[in-house]
C-alpha positions as CSV (number, residue, x, y, z in Angstrom):
1,M,209.7,236.5,171.2
2,A,212.1,234.4,169.3
3,S,215.1,236.1,170.9
4,Q,213.8,235.3,174.4
5,T,213.0,231.7,173.6
6,N,216.2,230.8,171.8
7,G,218.5,233.2,173.5
8,H,219.4,234.9,170.2
9,S,218.1,235.5,166.7
10,K,219.9,234.4,163.6
11,A,221.3,237.4,161.8
12,P,220.5,237.6,158.1
13,R,223.4,236.0,156.0
14,P,225.2,238.6,153.8
15,I,225.1,238.1,150.0
16,S,228.1,235.9,148.9
17,T,230.4,236.8,146.0
18,A,228.7,234.1,143.8
19,E,225.2,235.4,144.7
20,G,226.3,239.0,144.0
21,F,227.8,238.0,140.7
22,I,224.6,236.3,139.5
23,L,222.2,238.9,140.8
24,G,224.3,241.7,139.4
25,G,224.4,240.0,136.0
26,I,220.6,239.7,136.0
27,A,220.2,243.4,136.9
28,A,222.5,244.4,134.1
29,C,220.7,242.3,131.5
30,V,217.5,244.1,132.4
31,A,219.3,247.4,131.8
32,V,221.0,246.5,128.6
33,T,217.7,245.7,126.9
34,I,216.7,249.3,127.4
35,S,220.1,250.9,126.7
36,N,221.3,248.9,123.7
37,P,219.8,251.1,121.0
38,A,221.7,254.1,122.4
39,E,224.8,251.9,122.4
40,V,224.4,251.2,118.7
41,A,224.1,255.0,118.1
42,K,227.1,255.7,120.2
43,T,229.3,253.2,118.4
44,R,228.4,254.5,115.0
45,M,228.9,258.2,116.0
46,Q,232.3,257.3,117.4
47,L,233.4,255.7,114.2
48,Q,232.0,258.3,111.9
49,G,234.8,260.3,110.1
50,E,237.5,258.1,111.7
51,L,240.9,259.7,111.2
52,A,239.5,262.0,108.4
53,R,240.8,265.5,108.5
54,G,238.1,267.8,109.8
55,G,235.9,264.9,110.7
56,G,235.1,263.8,107.1
57,V,231.6,263.4,105.6
58,K,228.8,263.1,108.1
59,V,226.6,260.0,107.6
60,Y,224.7,260.8,110.8
61,N,224.0,264.4,112.0
62,N,223.4,263.4,115.6
63,V,222.2,260.6,117.9
64,F,218.6,261.1,117.0
65,D,219.5,261.0,113.3
66,V,221.2,257.6,113.9
67,F,218.0,256.3,115.6
68,R,215.8,257.6,112.7
69,K,218.0,256.3,109.8
70,T,218.7,253.0,111.5
71,W,215.1,252.3,112.2
72,R,214.1,253.3,108.7
73,N,216.7,251.2,106.9
74,E,217.3,248.3,109.3
75,G,214.3,248.1,111.5
76,I,214.3,246.6,115.0
77,R,217.1,244.3,114.1
78,G,219.4,247.3,113.4
79,I,218.3,249.2,116.5
80,Q,219.1,246.2,118.6
81,R,222.3,245.0,116.9
82,G,224.7,243.1,119.1
83,L,222.1,242.5,121.8
84,G,223.0,238.8,122.2
85,P,226.7,239.3,123.0
86,A,225.7,242.4,125.0
87,Y,223.7,240.2,127.4
88,A,226.6,237.8,127.9
89,Y,229.0,240.7,128.3
90,Q,226.9,242.4,130.9
91,I,226.6,239.2,132.9
92,L,230.4,239.0,133.0
93,L,231.2,242.7,133.4
94,N,228.5,243.8,135.9
95,G,228.4,240.4,137.6
96,S,232.0,241.0,138.4
97,R,231.7,244.7,139.0
98,L,228.7,244.4,141.4
99,G,229.6,241.0,142.8
100,F,233.3,241.6,143.5
101,Y,233.1,245.2,144.6
102,E,232.2,244.7,148.2
103,P,234.5,241.7,148.8
104,F,237.4,243.7,147.2
105,R,236.6,246.8,149.3
106,R,236.4,244.8,152.5
107,S,239.7,243.0,151.7
108,I,241.5,246.3,150.9
109,N,240.2,247.9,154.1
110,T,241.3,244.9,156.2
111,T,244.8,244.9,154.5
112,F,245.3,248.5,155.7
113,G,243.9,247.8,159.2
114,I,240.6,249.6,158.5
115,S,237.2,248.4,159.6
116,A,235.7,246.3,156.7
117,T,232.4,248.2,157.1
118,E,233.9,251.7,156.8
119,Q,233.3,253.5,153.5
120,L,236.4,255.4,152.5
121,P,236.8,257.1,149.1
122,A,240.3,255.7,148.4
123,T,239.6,252.1,149.1
124,S,236.2,252.4,147.4
125,L,237.8,253.7,144.2
126,A,240.4,251.0,144.3
127,A,237.8,248.3,144.7
128,G,235.7,249.7,141.9
129,A,238.6,249.8,139.5
130,A,239.8,246.3,140.4
131,S,236.3,244.7,140.1
132,G,235.8,246.5,136.8
133,A,239.2,245.3,135.5
134,V,238.3,241.7,136.3
135,G,235.0,242.1,134.4
136,A,236.7,243.8,131.4
137,V,239.2,241.0,131.0
138,L,236.6,238.3,131.2
139,G,234.2,240.0,128.9
140,N,236.7,241.4,126.3
141,P,235.9,239.0,123.4
142,L,232.2,239.6,123.8
143,F,232.6,243.4,123.9
144,M,234.7,243.3,120.8
145,V,232.1,241.2,119.0
146,K,229.3,243.5,120.2
147,A,231.0,246.6,119.0
148,R,231.7,245.2,115.6
149,M,228.1,243.9,115.2
150,Q,226.7,247.3,116.3
151,A,229.0,249.2,113.8
152,Y,227.8,247.0,110.9
153,S,225.2,248.6,108.6
154,P,224.2,247.3,105.1
155,T,222.9,250.7,104.1
156,L,224.9,253.5,105.9
157,P,228.3,252.0,107.0
158,V,230.8,253.9,109.1
159,G,234.2,252.6,110.0
160,A,235.4,249.1,109.1
161,Q,232.5,246.6,108.5
162,H,232.3,243.1,109.9
163,N,229.3,241.2,108.7
164,Y,228.7,238.4,111.3
165,K,225.6,236.3,111.4
166,N,225.7,236.1,115.2
167,A,228.0,236.1,118.2
168,F,229.1,232.5,117.7
169,H,229.9,233.1,114.1
170,A,231.9,236.2,115.1
171,L,233.9,234.4,117.7
172,S,234.7,231.5,115.5
173,S,235.6,233.8,112.6
174,I,238.1,235.7,114.8
175,V,239.7,232.5,116.1
176,K,239.9,231.1,112.6
177,S,241.6,234.1,111.1
178,Q,243.7,235.4,114.0
179,G,243.9,232.5,116.5
180,A,242.9,232.7,120.1
181,K,245.0,235.9,120.5
182,G,242.5,237.7,118.4
183,L,240.0,237.4,121.2
184,V,242.1,239.6,123.5
185,R,242.6,242.4,121.0
186,G,242.0,245.7,122.7
187,V,242.0,244.2,126.2
188,D,244.4,247.0,127.4
189,A,241.9,249.7,126.2
190,A,239.1,247.7,127.8
191,V,240.7,247.5,131.2
192,L,241.5,251.3,131.0
193,R,237.9,252.2,130.0
194,T,236.2,249.9,132.5
195,S,238.5,250.7,135.4
196,M,237.9,254.4,134.9
197,G,234.1,253.9,134.8
198,S,234.0,251.3,137.6
199,S,236.2,253.4,139.9
200,V,233.4,255.9,140.2
201,Q,230.2,254.0,139.5
202,L,229.6,252.2,142.8
203,P,231.6,254.6,145.1
204,T,229.5,257.6,143.8
205,Y,226.3,255.5,144.0
206,M,227.0,254.4,147.6
207,W,228.2,257.9,148.6
208,T,225.0,259.6,147.2
209,K,222.8,257.0,148.8
210,N,224.5,257.4,152.2
211,Q,224.2,261.2,152.0
212,L,220.5,261.0,151.2
213,V,219.8,258.6,154.0
214,S,222.1,260.1,156.7
215,H,220.6,263.5,156.2
216,G,217.1,262.3,156.4
217,I,216.3,263.3,152.8
218,S,215.1,259.9,151.7
219,R,214.6,256.4,153.2
220,P,217.2,253.6,152.3
221,D,214.5,251.4,150.7
222,S,212.9,254.2,148.7
223,I,212.8,253.9,144.9
224,W,213.6,257.6,144.8
225,T,216.9,257.0,146.7
226,Y,217.9,254.4,144.1
227,L,217.0,256.6,141.2
228,A,218.8,259.7,142.6
229,S,221.9,257.8,143.5
230,S,222.0,256.0,140.1
231,S,221.6,259.3,138.2
232,V,224.5,260.9,140.0
233,S,226.6,257.8,139.4
234,G,225.7,257.7,135.7
235,I,226.9,261.3,135.2
236,C,230.2,260.6,137.0
237,V,230.8,257.5,134.9
238,L,230.2,259.3,131.6
239,M,232.6,262.1,132.6
240,M,235.4,259.7,133.5
241,M,235.3,257.2,130.6
242,Q,234.2,258.9,127.4
243,P,237.7,259.3,125.8
244,A,238.6,255.7,126.7
245,D,235.3,254.5,125.4
246,T,235.8,256.1,122.0
247,T,239.3,254.6,122.0
248,L,238.0,251.2,122.8
249,T,235.4,251.3,120.0
250,R,238.0,252.2,117.4
251,M,240.6,249.7,118.7
252,Y,238.0,246.9,118.5
253,N,236.6,247.8,115.1
254,Q,239.9,248.5,113.2
255,P,240.9,246.2,110.4
256,T,243.9,243.9,111.0
257,K,246.8,242.6,108.9
258,Q,249.2,239.6,109.3
259,L,252.9,240.4,109.7
260,P,255.6,238.1,108.2
261,D,256.1,236.6,111.7
262,G,252.5,235.5,111.8
263,R,251.3,238.1,114.2
264,H,248.0,240.0,113.5
265,V,248.1,243.7,114.3
266,G,245.7,246.6,113.8
267,T,246.2,248.6,110.6
268,L,245.2,252.0,112.2
269,Y,246.4,252.0,115.8
270,K,249.2,250.3,117.8
271,G,247.4,250.8,121.2
272,P,245.1,253.1,123.2
273,I,247.6,256.0,123.5
274,D,248.3,255.8,119.8
275,C,244.6,255.9,119.1
276,L,244.1,258.9,121.3
277,W,247.0,260.7,119.7
278,K,246.1,260.0,116.0
279,T,242.4,260.8,116.7
280,A,243.3,264.2,118.2
281,K,245.8,264.9,115.5
282,A,243.4,264.2,112.6
283,E,240.1,265.2,114.0
284,G,240.9,267.4,117.0
285,I,240.6,266.8,120.8
286,L,236.8,267.0,120.6
287,A,236.7,263.8,118.6
288,W,237.5,261.9,121.8
289,Y,234.0,262.9,122.9
290,K,232.2,261.8,119.8
291,G,229.0,260.1,120.7
292,S,228.8,261.7,124.1
293,T,225.1,262.5,123.8
294,A,224.4,258.9,122.8
295,H,226.6,257.7,125.5
296,F,224.7,259.7,128.1
297,L,221.4,258.4,126.7
298,R,222.9,254.9,127.2
299,I,224.8,255.3,130.5
300,A,222.1,257.2,132.4
301,P,219.2,254.7,132.0
302,H,221.6,251.8,132.0
303,T,223.2,252.9,135.3
304,I,219.8,253.8,136.9
305,V,218.2,250.5,135.9
306,T,221.3,248.4,136.7
307,L,221.9,249.7,140.2
308,T,218.2,250.2,141.0
309,A,217.4,246.7,139.8
310,N,220.4,245.3,141.6
311,D,219.2,246.7,144.9
312,L,215.6,245.6,144.3
313,I,216.6,242.1,143.1
314,I,219.0,241.6,146.1
315,N,216.4,242.7,148.6
316,L,213.8,240.4,147.0
317,Y,216.3,237.5,146.9
318,K,217.3,238.0,150.5
319,S,213.7,238.2,151.7
320,I,213.0,234.9,150.0
321,R,216.2,233.2,151.1
322,D,216.1,234.4,154.7
323,K,212.4,233.5,155.2
324,N,213.5,230.1,156.5
325,L,215.7,231.8,159.1
326,K,212.7,233.7,160.5
327,D,210.6,230.7,160.4
328,E,213.1,228.8,162.5
329,D,213.3,231.6,165.1
330,D,209.5,231.5,165.6
331,P,208.4,229.3,168.6
């Protein structure tokens, strides 16, 4: 045996932060291809009847009506609006969320004198929120562009309309009209939304997975373990972030005006709290949960595919990368 010949075996090298960032981004891109149509529906449902007393006139009756009307009037291009910036955003967001989570969690544990390998709810939540906040800040311009492109409809518009040719045109238009500061519009709402979702996504996934394995219900490498853990995680994410998600969509999509001092401000909302207050005042508290069904149809498959694909991709990558270590151990 190699261990007898060499005195010891080389332990598999853990995934580095850079490797986790890249692999997490790849997994998220696989997921967003599947979940983007539901994201388009969610965005339009959230903007429908914006600040109209009693919810205003309904353009779309429900999420399935959005799918039907969008497909009929805009085709595949309408169903997949914003897919380009969605890919780039997912690489930054989930690359950060999945790649930085473990390093952050270990660092927080170590700071408080706790074993780096120990899974604690408090430090896991903090690591999830911190890694999500990093991704939200990095990806803010792309999420804003994505939301505006998804809201645009040449036939059945809801909310403010921004007709961009592509993501590059959108980014250049924003910088040209508002300067570089326009790219950070809504970043406070983005950090709130993503931190709330990220604080529970990986912790609930890891907790569910550990429970299934430790109680002998499923094997750690079973596809059913990945699917069950991802499903529980997706439901928890949805419950945590829906009001913040509606707020972010509206903050991103609102029209802007230039003040005498040259600053550009939103014409509808001053910030996330103002958006929540005005939405509740005009449309009722339930308006915070507009698009919840569409959000579930997006977040459930997206979370399942992202986390499942992330585990599968990491395992595949490690098996290929570490093959050389095993070869070196063989006599």
